[in-house]
C-alpha positions as CSV (number, residue, x, y, z in Angstrom):
1,X,3.6,13.4,-6.5
2,X,3.0,9.7,-7.3
3,X,0.4,7.5,-5.9
4,X,1.8,4.0,-5.8
5,X,-1.0,2.1,-7.6
6,X,-0.4,0.1,-10.8
7,X,-0.3,2.1,-14.0
8,X,-3.2,1.5,-16.5
9,X,-2.6,1.2,-20.3
10,X,-4.3,4.5,-21.1
11,X,-4.1,6.2,-17.8
12,X,-2.6,9.6,-17.6
13,X,-4.0,11.2,-14.5
14,X,-3.5,15.0,-14.2
15,X,-4.7,16.4,-10.9
16,X,-4.4,19.5,-8.9
17,X,-1.8,20.3,-6.3
18,X,-1.8,17.6,-3.6
19,X,-3.0,14.8,-5.9
20,X,-0.7,12.3,-7.5
21,X,-0.1,11.2,-11.1
22,X,0.7,7.7,-12.2
23,X,3.8,7.1,-14.2
24,X,5.9,4.4,-15.8
25,X,9.5,3.3,-15.6
26,X,9.8,3.2,-11.9
27,X,11.5,0.6,-9.7
28,X,10.1,-2.0,-7.3
29,X,10.3,-1.9,-3.5
30,X,13.7,-0.4,-4.3
31,X,16.6,-2.0,-2.3
32,X,14.3,-4.7,-0.9
33,X,14.6,-8.4,-0.7
34,X,12.3,-11.3,-1.6
35,X,9.7,-12.1,1.0
36,X,8.0,-15.5,1.5
37,X,4.3,-16.1,2.1
38,X,5.2,-18.0,5.2
39,X,6.6,-14.9,6.8
40,X,3.9,-12.6,5.5
41,X,0.8,-14.8,5.0
42,X,-1.5,-11.7,5.5
43,X,0.0,-9.9,2.5
44,X,-2.5,-9.7,-0.3
45,X,-2.0,-8.8,-4.0
46,X,-4.8,-7.0,-5.8
47,X,-5.3,-7.6,-9.5
48,X,-7.5,-5.8,-11.9
49,X,-8.6,-6.5,-15.4
50,X,-7.5,-3.1,-16.5
51,X,-3.9,-3.7,-15.5
52,X,-1.4,-3.8,-18.4
53,X,0.6,-6.5,-16.7
54,X,0.1,-10.1,-17.7
55,X,-0.5,-11.1,-14.1
56,X,-3.1,-8.3,-13.6
57,X,-1.1,-6.9,-10.7
58,X,-2.6,-3.6,-9.6
59,X,-2.1,-2.8,-5.9
60,X,-1.2,-4.5,-2.6
61,X,-3.2,-5.0,0.6
62,X,-3.3,-6.8,3.9
63,X,-5.7,-9.3,5.4
64,X,-7.3,-7.9,8.6
65,X,-10.1,-10.4,8.9
66,X,-10.7,-13.7,7.0
67,X,-13.1,-11.9,4.7
68,X,-11.6,-8.4,4.8
69,X,-8.7,-6.8,3.0
70,X,-7.4,-3.4,3.9
71,X,-5.8,-1.4,1.0
72,X,-5.4,2.2,-0.2
73,X,-8.6,4.1,-1.2
74,X,-6.8,5.5,-4.3
75,X,-6.5,2.0,-5.6
76,X,-10.3,1.6,-6.0
77,X,-11.0,3.6,-9.1
78,X,-12.3,0.7,-11.1
79,X,-15.6,-1.2,-11.0
80,X,-15.7,-3.6,-8.0
81,X,-16.2,-6.6,-10.3
82,X,-12.8,-6.0,-12.1
83,X,-10.8,-6.7,-8.9
84,X,-9.5,-9.9,-7.4
85,X,-7.5,-10.6,-4.3
86,X,-4.7,-13.2,-4.2
87,X,-3.2,-14.6,-1.0
88,X,-0.3,-17.1,-0.6
89,X,1.4,-16.4,-4.0
90,X,4.7,-14.7,-3.7
91,X,5.3,-14.9,-7.5
92,X,2.1,-13.7,-9.2
93,X,3.1,-15.6,-12.4
94,X,2.7,-18.9,-10.6
95,X,-1.0,-19.5,-10.5
96,X,-0.6,-23.1,-9.2
97,X,-0.3,-21.8,-5.7
98,X,-2.2,-19.4,-3.5
99,X,-5.9,-18.6,-3.1
100,X,-8.0,-16.1,-5.1
101,X,-11.2,-14.3,-4.4
102,X,-13.4,-11.8,-6.1
103,X,-14.5,-8.6,-4.3
104,X,-18.1,-8.4,-3.3
105,X,-18.1,-5.0,-1.6
106,X,-15.9,-1.9,-1.1
107,X,-15.9,0.5,1.8
108,X,-14.0,3.8,1.3
109,X,-13.1,5.9,4.3
110,X,-15.8,8.6,4.3
111,X,-13.2,11.3,4.9
112,X,-10.8,10.1,2.1
113,X,-9.7,13.1,0.0
114,X,-8.0,12.6,-3.4
115,X,-6.8,16.2,-3.1
116,X,-5.1,16.0,0.2
117,X,-4.5,12.2,0.1
118,X,-5.8,12.0,3.7
119,X,-7.5,8.8,5.0
120,X,-6.3,6.7,2.1
121,X,-8.1,3.6,3.3
122,X,-10.5,1.1,1.7
123,X,-11.9,-2.2,3.2
124,X,-12.7,-4.9,0.7
125,X,-15.1,-7.7,1.4
126,X,-13.9,-11.0,-0.1
127,X,-16.5,-13.1,-2.0
128,X,-14.6,-16.2,-0.7
129,X,-13.0,-15.6,2.7
130,X,-9.4,-16.7,3.2
131,X,-10.2,-18.8,6.2
132,X,-7.3,-20.3,8.2
133,X,-4.9,-17.5,7.2
134,X,-3.2,-15.4,9.9
135,X,-4.5,-11.8,10.0
136,X,-2.7,-8.6,10.7
137,X,-3.7,-6.6,13.8
138,X,-4.2,-2.9,13.6
139,X,-2.0,-0.5,15.5
140,X,-4.2,1.7,17.6
141,X,-1.5,3.7,19.5
142,X,-0.5,6.9,17.6
143,X,2.7,7.0,19.6
144,X,3.9,3.9,17.7
145,X,4.8,6.4,14.9
146,X,8.0,7.8,16.2
147,X,11.3,8.7,14.8
148,X,13.9,5.9,14.9
149,X,11.8,2.8,14.8
150,X,12.2,0.6,11.7
151,X,9.1,-0.9,10.3
152,X,9.0,-3.2,7.3
153,X,7.0,-2.6,4.1
154,X,5.7,-5.4,1.9
155,X,4.4,-5.3,-1.7
156,X,4.5,-6.5,-5.3
157,X,5.6,-3.2,-6.7
158,X,7.2,-2.4,-10.1
159,X,10.7,-3.3,-11.2
160,X,13.1,-1.6,-13.5
161,X,15.6,-4.4,-13.8
162,X,16.3,-4.4,-10.1
163,X,14.6,-7.7,-9.3
164,X,12.0,-10.2,-10.4
165,X,8.7,-8.9,-11.7
166,X,5.4,-9.2,-9.7
167,X,7.1,-10.8,-6.8
168,X,6.5,-10.1,-3.1
169,X,9.3,-7.9,-1.7
170,X,10.0,-6.5,1.7
171,X,12.1,-3.5,2.9
172,X,13.0,-2.2,6.3
173,X,12.3,1.6,6.2
174,X,13.4,3.9,9.1
175,X,10.6,6.1,10.5
176,X,12.1,9.6,9.9
177,X,9.6,11.5,12.0
178,X,7.0,13.9,10.7
179,X,9.4,16.9,10.7
180,X,11.3,15.5,7.8
181,X,8.3,15.4,5.5
182,X,6.8,18.6,6.9
183,X,10.0,20.3,5.9
184,X,9.4,19.4,2.3
185,X,7.1,22.1,0.7
186,X,6.0,19.7,-2.0
187,X,4.8,17.2,0.6
188,X,3.0,19.8,2.6
189,X,1.3,20.9,-0.6
190,X,0.5,17.3,-1.3
191,X,-1.4,17.0,2.0
192,X,1.2,15.5,4.4
193,X,-0.1,15.8,8.0
194,X,1.6,14.6,11.2
195,X,-1.8,13.5,12.5
196,X,-2.5,11.1,9.6
197,X,0.8,10.1,7.9
198,X,4.0,8.3,8.6
199,X,7.2,9.6,6.9
200,X,9.6,6.7,6.3
201,X,12.4,5.7,4.0
202,X,15.9,6.8,3.1
203,X,16.9,10.4,2.2
204,X,19.8,9.1,0.1
205,X,17.4,7.1,-2.1
206,X,18.6,3.7,-0.8
207,X,15.1,2.2,-0.8
208,X,11.4,2.9,-1.1
209,X,8.0,1.5,-2.0
210,X,6.7,2.2,-5.6
211,X,3.9,1.7,-8.1
212,X,2.0,-1.5,-7.4
213,X,2.9,-1.3,-3.7
214,X,0.0,1.0,-2.9
215,X,-2.1,-0.3,0.0
216,X,0.7,-2.6,1.1
217,X,1.3,-3.0,4.8
218,X,4.0,-1.2,6.8
219,X,4.5,-3.5,9.8
220,X,6.1,-2.8,13.2
221,X,6.3,-5.3,16.0
222,X,3.5,-7.5,14.6
223,X,1.0,-4.7,14.0
224,X,-0.1,-2.7,11.0
225,X,1.4,0.8,11.5
226,X,0.4,2.2,8.1
227,X,-0.3,1.5,4.4
228,X,1.7,2.6,1.4
229,X,0.1,5.7,0.1
230,X,2.2,8.2,-2.0
231,X,5.5,9.9,-2.6
232,X,7.5,11.8,-5.2
233,X,8.9,9.1,-7.5
234,X,10.4,6.0,-6.1
235,X,13.6,6.1,-4.0
236,X,14.3,9.6,-5.1
237,X,16.9,11.3,-2.8
238,X,15.3,13.7,-0.2
239,X,11.8,12.3,-1.0
240,X,10.9,9.5,1.5
241,X,7.7,7.5,1.3
242,X,4.4,8.8,2.7
243,X,2.3,6.2,4.4
244,X,-1.3,6.4,5.6
245,X,-1.2,5.9,9.4
246,X,-3.6,3.4,10.9
247,X,-4.0,4.6,14.5
248,X,-5.9,7.8,13.8
249,X,-8.4,5.9,11.6
250,X,-8.4,2.6,13.5
251,X,-11.9,3.0,15.0
252,X,-13.5,3.6,11.6
253,X,-11.5,0.9,9.9
254,X,-12.4,-1.7,12.6
255,X,-16.1,-0.8,12.3
256,X,-15.9,-1.3,8.6
257,X,-14.3,-4.7,9.0
258,X,-17.1,-5.9,11.3
259,X,-19.8,-5.2,8.7
260,X,-21.1,-8.2,6.8
């Protein structure tokens, strides 16, 4: 299983069943298209000084309050001072545009489990709030996760010659319903649960999120349905993406965003 955070220069994570190992040579939001900051102003790129990429790209996230970014808990394995958030920069190589901020504080969901991948949420407090930027509303209705709806995922994930590097991409990914991922023994062993995950993507491998997209928003009807969390490879046939569903954790997340 692969968590979809950026790969570090010397990182080879070997974990027990249910955890995820980082790997190289994977694709970007496979099958996606370029997204603009005007259509997704709340999309945030997370950089880290440990990243092997020249841009420092590490994970993705979403602005939920002017001073709060929601991302995946598994992205937060480095010292707080080594992270930065970037808003308004579709191409991370162009540092003449966008806004940047350091991270002053990190909240990890108290029930986050690296073994089961459950509650894969972290709230980051920005040292310099992104005032005046539209924020993303949380989805609080668990019934929003239903088979047949088609949310859109955003992120700055890896490429393998399939598109420009370190550039904001988007992809519409059908919600396949929990039964599809629960029928996959590897996903069940990895911790997939109907109560806390969204199973979305293409069983033929048409498209998917990937490394660097972790923590990126999965948006449906103007609300944050879930975050990019994990999967088996990227756009591998019969292995859809696994997303951390917002609604079951919305109360805890909202409380964390209201803290100073």
